[in-house]
C-alpha positions as CSV (number, residue, x, y, z in Angstrom):
1,M,-11.5,30.1,-6.7
2,S,-9.2,31.1,-9.6
3,T,-9.7,30.1,-13.2
4,M,-6.0,30.4,-14.0
5,W,-5.5,26.6,-14.1
6,N,-8.6,25.8,-16.2
7,G,-7.3,23.7,-19.2
8,C,-3.8,23.3,-17.7
9,L,-4.4,20.6,-15.1
10,A,-7.4,18.3,-15.5
11,D,-9.9,18.2,-12.7
12,T,-7.9,20.8,-10.7
13,D,-9.2,23.7,-8.7
14,Y,-7.0,26.5,-7.3
15,F,-7.5,28.8,-4.4
16,E,-5.4,31.0,-2.1
17,P,-6.0,30.8,1.7
18,R,-4.4,32.9,4.3
19,S,-3.2,31.1,7.4
20,S,-4.0,32.4,10.9
21,G,-0.3,33.4,11.1
22,G,-0.8,35.8,8.1
23,H,0.9,33.7,5.4
24,D,-0.6,33.3,1.9
25,Y,-0.6,29.9,0.3
26,G,-1.5,28.6,-3.2
27,V,-3.5,25.3,-3.0
28,W,-4.3,23.1,-6.0
29,V,-7.0,20.4,-5.5
30,T,-6.9,17.6,-8.1
31,T,-9.7,15.1,-8.0
32,P,-9.7,11.6,-9.6
33,P,-11.4,11.3,-13.0
34,G,-15.1,11.2,-12.6
35,Y,-14.9,11.8,-8.8
36,D,-18.3,12.1,-7.2
37,P,-18.3,12.5,-3.4
38,A,-22.0,11.6,-3.3
39,T,-21.0,8.0,-4.2
40,T,-17.3,7.7,-3.3
41,R,-15.5,9.7,-0.6
42,A,-11.8,9.5,-1.2
43,P,-9.0,10.4,1.3
44,V,-6.6,13.2,0.7
45,V,-2.9,13.1,-0.2
46,Y,-1.2,16.3,0.7
47,V,1.9,17.1,-1.5
48,L,4.3,19.9,-0.4
49,D,6.2,22.4,-2.5
50,G,3.2,22.8,-4.9
51,N,4.8,25.5,-7.0
52,W,7.4,22.9,-8.1
53,T,5.7,19.6,-7.6
54,V,2.1,20.0,-8.8
55,G,2.9,19.7,-12.5
56,M,4.9,16.5,-12.0
57,T,2.7,14.8,-9.4
58,A,-0.9,15.9,-9.9
59,P,-1.2,14.2,-13.4
60,L,-0.3,10.9,-11.8
61,I,-3.7,10.8,-10.3
62,V,-4.6,8.7,-13.4
63,T,-2.7,5.8,-11.7
64,Q,-6.0,5.2,-10.0
65,R,-7.2,3.7,-13.3
66,D,-4.1,1.8,-14.2
67,P,-5.2,-1.7,-15.0
68,M,-1.8,-3.2,-14.2
69,Q,-1.3,-1.7,-10.8
70,R,-4.3,0.0,-9.2
71,I,-3.7,2.8,-6.8
72,Q,-6.4,3.4,-4.1
73,P,-8.5,6.5,-4.9
74,Y,-7.3,9.8,-3.4
75,V,-7.8,13.5,-3.8
76,Q,-4.5,15.3,-4.2
77,V,-4.0,18.7,-2.4
78,S,-0.7,20.4,-3.5
79,V,0.3,23.3,-1.2
80,G,2.6,26.1,-2.3
81,Y,2.8,29.9,-2.3
82,A,0.5,32.5,-3.9
83,G,0.8,35.9,-5.6
84,E,4.2,37.6,-5.4
85,Q,5.4,35.1,-2.9
86,A,5.2,32.3,-5.5
87,Q,8.4,33.5,-7.1
88,H,10.2,33.1,-3.8
89,W,8.9,29.6,-3.0
90,A,12.4,28.2,-2.9
91,R,13.3,30.2,0.2
92,L,9.9,30.5,1.9
93,R,9.8,26.7,2.1
94,N,12.7,26.9,4.5
95,R,10.5,28.7,7.0
96,D,7.6,26.3,6.7
97,L,9.2,22.9,6.1
98,V,12.2,23.0,8.5
99,P,11.7,22.0,12.2
100,P,12.2,24.7,14.8
101,G,15.8,24.8,16.0
102,E,17.2,22.9,13.1
103,P,20.9,23.6,12.7
104,V,22.3,24.8,9.3
105,A,25.0,22.4,8.2
106,E,28.3,23.9,6.9
107,E,27.9,21.7,3.8
108,F,24.5,23.4,3.2
109,I,26.0,26.9,3.4
110,D,28.8,25.8,1.1
111,A,26.3,24.5,-1.4
112,V,24.5,27.9,-1.3
113,E,27.8,29.8,-1.8
114,M,28.6,27.6,-4.7
115,G,25.3,28.6,-6.2
116,V,26.4,32.3,-6.0
117,R,29.8,31.5,-7.6
118,T,28.2,29.6,-10.5
119,G,25.5,32.3,-11.1
120,A,22.6,30.1,-10.0
121,M,21.6,32.7,-7.5
122,T,22.6,36.3,-6.7
123,R,24.2,37.3,-3.4
124,E,20.9,38.9,-2.4
125,E,19.0,35.8,-3.1
126,A,21.5,33.6,-1.2
127,D,21.3,35.9,1.9
128,A,17.5,35.9,1.8
129,Y,17.5,32.1,1.4
130,L,19.7,31.6,4.4
131,A,17.8,34.2,6.4
132,E,14.7,32.1,6.3
133,L,16.5,29.3,8.1
134,R,17.0,31.5,11.2
135,D,13.4,31.2,12.4
136,T,12.0,28.0,11.0
137,R,8.4,27.1,11.8
138,A,7.5,23.6,10.7
139,D,5.3,23.4,13.7
140,A,3.1,26.3,12.6
141,F,2.9,25.0,9.1
142,L,1.8,21.5,10.3
143,D,-0.9,23.3,12.4
144,F,-2.1,25.1,9.2
145,L,-2.3,21.9,7.2
146,T,-4.2,19.9,9.8
147,A,-6.3,22.5,11.7
148,E,-7.0,25.1,9.0
149,L,-6.6,23.7,5.5
150,H,-7.9,20.1,6.0
151,P,-11.3,21.1,7.5
152,R,-11.9,23.3,4.4
153,I,-10.9,20.5,2.0
154,E,-13.1,18.0,3.9
155,R,-16.0,20.4,3.7
156,D,-15.7,21.6,0.2
157,Y,-14.7,18.3,-1.5
158,G,-16.5,15.7,0.6
159,T,-13.4,13.7,1.3
160,A,-13.2,10.6,3.5
161,A,-12.8,10.8,7.2
162,S,-9.6,8.7,7.3
163,G,-6.9,7.2,5.2
164,H,-5.1,10.5,4.5
165,G,-1.5,10.8,3.3
166,L,1.3,13.3,3.3
167,F,4.2,13.5,0.8
168,G,7.3,15.7,0.7
169,Y,10.6,15.8,-1.0
170,S,14.0,17.2,0.1
171,Y,13.1,19.8,2.8
172,G,9.6,18.6,2.2
173,G,10.8,15.1,3.2
174,L,12.4,16.6,6.3
175,F,9.0,18.1,7.1
176,T,7.2,14.8,6.6
177,L,9.7,13.0,8.9
178,Y,9.1,15.7,11.4
179,A,5.3,15.3,11.1
180,W,5.6,11.6,11.5
181,L,7.7,11.8,14.6
182,T,5.2,14.3,16.2
183,G,2.7,11.4,16.1
184,N,0.1,13.6,14.2
185,T,-2.9,11.4,13.8
186,L,-4.4,13.0,10.6
187,F,-2.1,11.0,8.3
188,E,-2.2,7.3,7.9
189,S,0.7,7.2,5.5
190,I,3.7,9.5,5.0
191,G,6.2,9.7,2.2
192,A,9.7,11.3,2.8
193,G,11.7,11.6,-0.4
194,S,15.4,12.3,0.0
195,P,14.7,14.1,3.4
196,G,17.0,17.0,4.1
197,V,18.5,15.6,7.3
198,A,21.7,17.6,6.7
199,S,23.3,17.5,10.2
200,V,24.1,15.0,12.8
201,D,22.5,17.5,15.2
202,S,19.2,17.6,13.3
203,Q,16.0,17.9,15.3
204,I,15.0,14.6,13.8
205,F,17.5,12.8,16.0
206,A,16.2,14.7,19.0
207,Q,12.7,13.6,18.2
208,L,13.8,10.0,17.9
209,R,15.3,10.2,21.3
210,E,12.1,11.7,22.7
211,L,10.0,8.9,21.2
212,G,11.0,6.6,24.0
213,D,8.8,3.4,23.7
214,S,6.0,5.1,21.8
215,K,5.4,4.2,18.1
216,P,3.8,6.5,15.5
217,S,0.9,4.8,14.0
218,A,1.3,6.1,10.4
219,K,3.1,4.1,7.8
220,L,6.4,5.7,6.7
221,H,8.1,5.3,3.3
222,V,11.5,6.8,2.7
223,T,13.4,7.1,-0.6
224,F,17.0,7.8,-1.4
225,N,18.6,8.6,-4.7
226,E,21.6,6.6,-5.8
227,Q,23.4,9.6,-7.4
228,E,23.2,11.5,-4.2
229,L,25.3,8.9,-2.4
230,L,27.7,8.3,-5.3
231,G,28.0,11.9,-6.5
232,N,30.6,14.4,-5.4
233,L,28.5,16.9,-3.5
234,P,29.0,16.6,0.3
235,I,25.5,18.0,1.1
236,Y,23.7,15.2,-0.7
237,Q,26.1,12.6,0.6
238,N,25.4,13.8,4.1
239,I,21.6,13.8,3.8
240,T,21.7,10.3,2.5
241,K,24.0,9.2,5.3
242,H,22.0,10.8,8.0
243,T,18.7,9.5,6.6
244,A,20.2,6.0,6.5
245,T,21.0,6.4,10.2
246,V,17.4,7.5,10.9
247,L,16.1,4.4,9.1
248,H,18.5,2.1,10.9
249,N,17.3,3.5,14.2
250,L,13.7,3.0,13.2
251,T,14.0,-0.5,11.9
252,S,15.9,-1.5,15.0
253,R,12.9,-0.3,17.0
254,G,10.5,-2.4,14.9
255,E,8.8,0.6,13.4
256,T,6.5,0.3,10.3
257,V,8.8,1.8,7.8
258,T,9.7,0.9,4.2
259,S,12.4,2.4,1.9
260,A,13.6,2.4,-1.7
261,I,16.8,3.4,-3.6
262,L,16.0,5.2,-6.8
263,R,18.4,5.7,-9.7
264,E,18.0,9.4,-9.8
265,T,19.7,12.7,-8.7
266,H,18.3,15.0,-6.1
267,V,16.7,17.1,-8.8
268,T,15.3,14.4,-10.9
269,G,14.1,12.1,-8.1
270,L,10.8,13.9,-7.2
271,Q,8.4,12.1,-9.5
272,A,10.0,8.7,-9.0
273,S,9.9,9.2,-5.2
274,F,6.2,10.1,-5.4
275,L,5.4,7.1,-7.5
276,S,7.3,4.9,-5.0
277,Y,5.2,6.3,-2.2
278,L,2.0,5.6,-4.1
279,R,3.0,2.1,-5.0
280,T,4.1,1.2,-1.5
281,C,1.5,3.0,0.7
282,R,-1.6,3.3,-1.5
283,A,-1.7,0.2,-3.7
284,G,-5.2,-1.0,-4.4
């Protein structure tokens, strides 16, 4: 366990596991104020993109003591990348969070190229970013979360046997939709913030067709950002449009799914989306 986060995030431990596939991850475990597994065993909420999200979501664990809207107790486990890989999290997430066989939308490539033209990334960074999308392994990452990381969290932190949640945003939201559609039984609630369903040929639609009459048991909560739909960037308009199509498909099937429209952009919507998930799926 590293001491690098002592004093930075209250009640937070940090460690760096290596997956069976040989990938190194950074894991932040934030426990509720005064958490004592000897008296109370809380379920886990896994939050993806930890290098970006932990600072904006982990402090919200204090909502469990909000006298005006109580949130059920949970232990937050934020999962990102460790060591030298931490600086490359924005491209490594493509490998881990995108379903196998997911097509790369032309609008997405255009957005990356615009980043090069505006100086937001170098040509080398853009090429490396797109290269990670050629062999995407959300299936392997889901196995790591459920079969490798979760048993360790359960053992070391004395967490509950059920009631666990999963939250992701953008490509993290694409991953959580993918996980929900696989029917994985570890999670009882799943939050998908602005999920990156960028193409009409997304594997998400193939998974929907494969569902048949089966119904995933976990509760699903999806958020959109108003400015994604009303703005002038085709990639964000498309992910909103395709996600709306996914929702329409699910509600017409009678699935347990809720949604919310937030007054945010794609960049600013993370924290609001996580709060929406907590209020909808984990209200006390």
